[in-house]
C-alpha positions, 0 to 999 in steps of 0.5 A: 207842628207836632201835637203833645199827648194831651192835645191828641187825647183832647182831639180824640174825645171830640170836645166840640160835640160836648155842647150837645150834652151840655144842652141836654143836661141844662134843659133838664136842669132848667125845667127842674128850676122852673118846678122849684128845685135846682142845686148848682152842685148837682147840676155841675156833677151831672154835667161833668159825668155826662161829658165824661160819658160822652168822651168815652162814647166817642173814643169807643165808637172810633175804636170799633170803627177803625178796628172794623175798617169802617173808618179809613183815611178817605172817609168823609169824616176824616177829611174835615175833622181830626181823627187821632186814632185813624191817623195813628197818633194814638194806639187803638188799645190805649183808646179802648182802655181810656174809654173804659176808665172814663166809663168807670168814672161815670159809673162811680158818679152815677152810683153816688147820685143813685144812692143820694137822689134815687135808684131811677138814676141807676136805671137811666144810666144803665140804659145810657151805657148800653146805648153808648157802648153797643152803638158800634161795638159787637154784638149789636153794632146798631148804628150799622143796622139802621138804628143809630139815629134812634139811639142818638135821639134816645140818649140826648133826648129823653134819657139825658133830659129826664135824668138831669131833671130827676137828679134835681127833682127826684121824680120824672116829668111828663113836661121834661119828656116832651121838651126833650123831643125836639132837641133829641130829634135835632141831635139825631139829625146830625147822624142822619146827615152824616149817613145820607152823605156817606151812603156810597161809602157805607154801602161798599162796607156792607153797612145798613144805615137808615138812609140805605134802608129807606133810600137817599130820597126818603132819607132827605124827606125824613131829614126835612120832616124831622126839622119841621117837627122839631120846630113845630113841636116847640110852637105846639108846646107854647100853644098848650102852655107847656112852654112859655112864649120865651121858647119861641126864641128857638125860631131864631135858628130857623133861617140857618136850618132853611139855608142848609135844607136848600143846600142839601136839596141840590148837593149834600155838603161834606160837612152836612153833619157839622152844619146840622150840629151848628143848628141844634147847638143854636136851637138848644142854647136858645131853648135853655135861655128861654127856659131860664127867662121863663123861670125868672119872669 
């Protein structure tokens, strides 16, 4: 059945990935709630702005991936998820223009928040925009210079969590920074899993991703190590008192992580990135719930 234009744009924005943004904003806001400052209207405005920026990021990344020939009909990602740009359902120029409109909407909200809550929002937003746009756009294209994982970690870890916290509390927080790290790591592992799977394809395209730079075996070791660090860091923060015992709830997602690790040790699944995203979603939701429970107890 043919899709209407709204369905095409909806799929092009990759809405299933917005859970990452919702979790990062919610973690920062929940930490502000623990520290005695939370306003629903600010939370919803921040969440809306970050989801719009995430949609812009997805569109502009797909645009440049298709434009540069990195994405083609046989690429692994296109085999298990809709790709309206690659499938010719949307004109690339339209995708680029809509991405800029979405960036513009985010900028308007960001300027309002910076004016009403503090100039730090503007600095965080500018760093986030540069990280978002230059991910696959020239001249940096840092995703293809073995820096993609770091950029993703930065955006969905410290930047978004600290930004959401600042909107509520009008100051930065050392605790928000430390708590942002495990979830930021897990989001970055979605890209790492994708890049491990696509080593042959990326090498043929002359792309230098992190697993290509360090080797596939070391890429797998890094994946394993970062998952261990993500869980151990939460345990450590509970032990230090930065998080309450409720936060050990994230360990409920550990069996799923161990199952995927066992699978990746023998053969990298086609949907390794999607399975990793499922782990970080469950982990993140449990972390948000634990923070709320900690605030109410």
